N, C-alpha and C positions, 0 to 999 in steps of 0.2 A: 504494500500500500504506500502511496506517495506521502512524503512528509508534508505538513501543513503549508510550509513555505514553497513547496513544489506543486501545489494544487492550483487549479484554475478557478477563479471566482465566478460563481453562478448566482442567478436569481430566479425566483418563481413569481410570475404575475398571475393572480387568481387565487384567492384565499378560501375557496370552497373546499368540498370534500376531496376532489382530485388533487388540488394544489397542496392541501394539508397532508394527504397520504404520501405524496411525492416528497414533501419536506421531511417527514419521518424516515423515509427510505434513504434519502441522501445523508441525513444526520447519523443514521445507524451504520451506514457503509459509504463513507465519502468517496472512496476510490481516489480518482484524480481531481475531485471537485471540492471546492470550499464554498458552501452555501452561505451567502451573506445577506440576502434580501428576501422579503416576502411582501408583495405589493397587492393591494386590493382597492376597492372603492367604497367600502362600507366601514365607517369608523367603529361600528359595533360588531364587526366580524369576529366570530370565535376563532377562526383560523389565524387572523392577525394577532389576537390576544395570545394564542398558544405560541406563535412564532416569537413574539416579544419575550415571553417567559423563558424561551429556550435560547435567548441571547441574540436573535437575529435583528437586523434593522428592519423596521416595518414602516409602511405608509398606506394611508387610505386615499391618497391623491392619484391613484392609478399608476400608469407605466412611467410617468415623467421622471421621478427621482431615480429610477433604475437607468433610464437613458442617460441621465446626467452623470452617472458614476463611471468614470473612465476605467476603473479596475474590473468591472463586470464584463466578462467575455461571452458567456452563454446565458440565454434567457429561455426558460420554459414558460410557454404561454398556455395556461389552463383556464382561460376565460371563456370566450364564445367565438363562433365562426365570424360573426359580424364584427366583433372587437378585433379579432386577429387580422382581418383584412386591413384595418388601419395600422395595427401594431407592426405588421410585417414590413411595411415601407419604413416606418420610424426606426425599427431595429436595424434595418439595413443601412439607413442613413447614419446611425450612431456607430456603425462598425461592429455590430454584435451578431453572434450566431443565434438563430431562433429554432427551438424545438417545439413544434406545434402539436398540442394535444387536442385541438379542435378540428371540426370537419372543413376548415377553410381551404386547406390544400393550396397554399401559396407556393409551396415547394414540392419536390418529388416525394412520392409515397416511399416510406421506409419501413421494413421489417428487419430488425437487427441481424439475425443469422442468415438472412436471404440476400440482402442487397445493400447493407449499410456501407460496405467497403467501396461500392461504386459511387457513393454520394458523400464521402468524407470531406469533399471540398465545397459542398453546397452551403449556402448562407442560411437556408431555411429548409427544414425537412418536416414532413407531415406523417403522423403515426396512424393514419387511416381511421380504423374503428377497432373496438375491442374484438369483434368477431373476425376482423381481418388479421389482427395480431395473433389470434388463436389458430385460425385455419389456413391462412396463406402458407405458413411453413410446411404444412402437410401436403398441400397441392404442389408446392415447389419440389418437395422431396420425391414425389411421383414423377414430376415433369423432368427432373434431371436424370431419370432412368429411361423414360419413354415419353414421346409427345402426348399431351393431354388435349383431347378434343373438347371436353366439357368438364367443368367442375362446379359442384353445388355444395353449399354449406347451410346448415340450420343451427343457429345458436339459441339455446334456451337459458334464460337468466332469471334470477329471482326478481319478482316484481318490485320488492323493496329496494333493489339495487339499481333500479331504473328511475332516474330523476326526471324533472320536467324537461330538461334539454333532450334527453334520449327519447322521451315520448313525443316531443314536438318534431323530432327529426327522423322518424322511422323510415320515410321514403329516402331521405338522404343517406341513412345507414345502409339500406339495401343497395342503392345505386353505387355508393362509394366502395362498399365491400366487394360487390360483384366486379367492379372495375379493377380493384386490387387483386382479385383472383386471376385476372387476365394479365395486367401489366406487371405485377410482381410475381405472382404464383406461376405464370407461364401457361395458363389454360387458354385455348382459343376462344372459348365462351365461358362466362361465369354467371352464377345466380346465387343470391343471398336471401336468407329468411331469418327473422328474429322472432322469438316467442317469449313473452313475459309471463312467467308462471307465478300465480299468487299463493302457492302452497305455503303452509305453516307447519313446522319451522321452514324458513327459506331454504331452497336448494342451492347447491353450488352451480357454477356455470358448466353446462354440458354442450358439446358440439358434435354434430354428425357431418362428415365430409365424404362426398362421393366424387370419384374421378372416373371418367370414361376415357381410357387410352385410345389414341388415334389408330394405332396398330394393334391388332388382336393377338399377335405373336410377341409377347413380352416376357421378361424375366421376373417372375413373381418373387423369387428369393431376393433379387437385387432391390426390388421395391420395398420389401419388408425391411431389409438392412438400411436402406436410405431413410425410410420413415423413422426407424428407431434411432439412427444417428441424429436426425433433426430433433426428435424429442429430447435427446440429451443436450443438444445445443441450446434449446429454449430453456431447459431446466437450469442452465447456468445463471439465469437472471429471474426465472419464474419457477421456483422449486415445486409449486403445486400444480404444474403442468404435466399431465400424464395421459398416455393412451390406456384405454381399458383393456385392449387386446391387440394382437397383430392385425394388420389389414385383412379384411375378408374379401375374397374374389368370387363373384357370382355372375352368371349369364342372365341378363335381365332385358326386358323390352325397353327400348329407348326410341327417341325420334329418328334415330339412324338405324333402326332395326334391332334385332337381338344382339347384344354386345356384352363383352366382359366389363364389369364395373368393380372398382376397388372402393370399399367402404371402410372408413376409419372413425372410431368413436373415441372422443377424448374429453377430459374434464379439466377445469382450472379452479383450484382452491386458492383463495387469497392468503397472503402471508400474515394478515392481521396487524399490520404496522399501525394503521389508524382505522381503516375500514374493516368491517367484520369479515371473517374468512369466507362467508358465502358470496361475497361480492368479488368473485374472481374476475368478472368482466371488467371491473374498474381497476383491480389490482394489476392485471396484465398490461393495461395502458400505462400506469405509473412505473411499473417495472421496466417496460420497454423504453420509456422516457429516461429512466435512470441509466439504462444500458447505453443508449444513444449518447447521452450527455457525457458519460464516462469515457467512451471511445473518442468523442470529439475532443475532450479535455486532454486525453493522452496524446492525440495527434498534434495538438497545439504545443504541448510540453516537449515532444520529441522533434518538433520542427517539420513534421510531415504535412502540416497545413498552416496557413496564416489566417488572422482575422480579416474580415472584409475591410477595405479601405474606408474610413469614416467619411461621410458627407455631412452637410449641415444638418444638425439635429432639429427637426421641426417641432412645433409646439405640441406638447403632450396632450393626448385626448383622454380624458378621465373615463 
């Protein structure tokens, strides 16, 4: 682990549940990061109060004070898509790297074990959706063995773990996740479905992933090995990520006729850093953000990348 003086200073904008959980993750395991700021817009925010008690600098004046701090290099945006559209330009002008946990997608889609290496020089990266972070690795694991004609995912999450933002953006979730299955996972076509389960006690996040290989003569053993390797890669930063069994191969009717289909069942249990363990759908987003931030910070420390060249910092939008 890097010494404190060798760490890169980072900040979180957005003091809600996601920002707070990410705060606890970074403080628990700083890696190459030194978390110094938590910014929000509500002076009565519980997240800001917790951050202050933990010794962080806090502000309820929005992103402005973070932009003005020349030492902050990486900013995690856990606000909203609408806010991040504004923040993205302001962060770029201030010469800071943005890790976007909203659906705004001002930068490339990133899933850490799949394609972060290709985007280490990006100034802004987007973490897609919780369903995307959970299922795109599995699609990619199949696609690196044999071309995938079609990939479909169904995520079931506890109703209690789906806040107003998730509920108001179901269509955006399905579109963005499906696009991620294609652009990052490697499928020619993708489809995404989310189910909010009101069961009590709340269930942990479960996901079903189905892939239709383009060629019907493929190496099943190689797919199983690839999928299990990917499971282990994700577990490096999401310990509660696990397949319930090896992929199952069945011949099923599809729009392309009867074809082999590979089905994977996986679940995500949260680490319980701040959010409850059943909220694996939220935990995988903050864990992915931690992983992305840590690798960006390492790249800065080792000289493998530089910060964006600062431009004039525009007036902060609260």
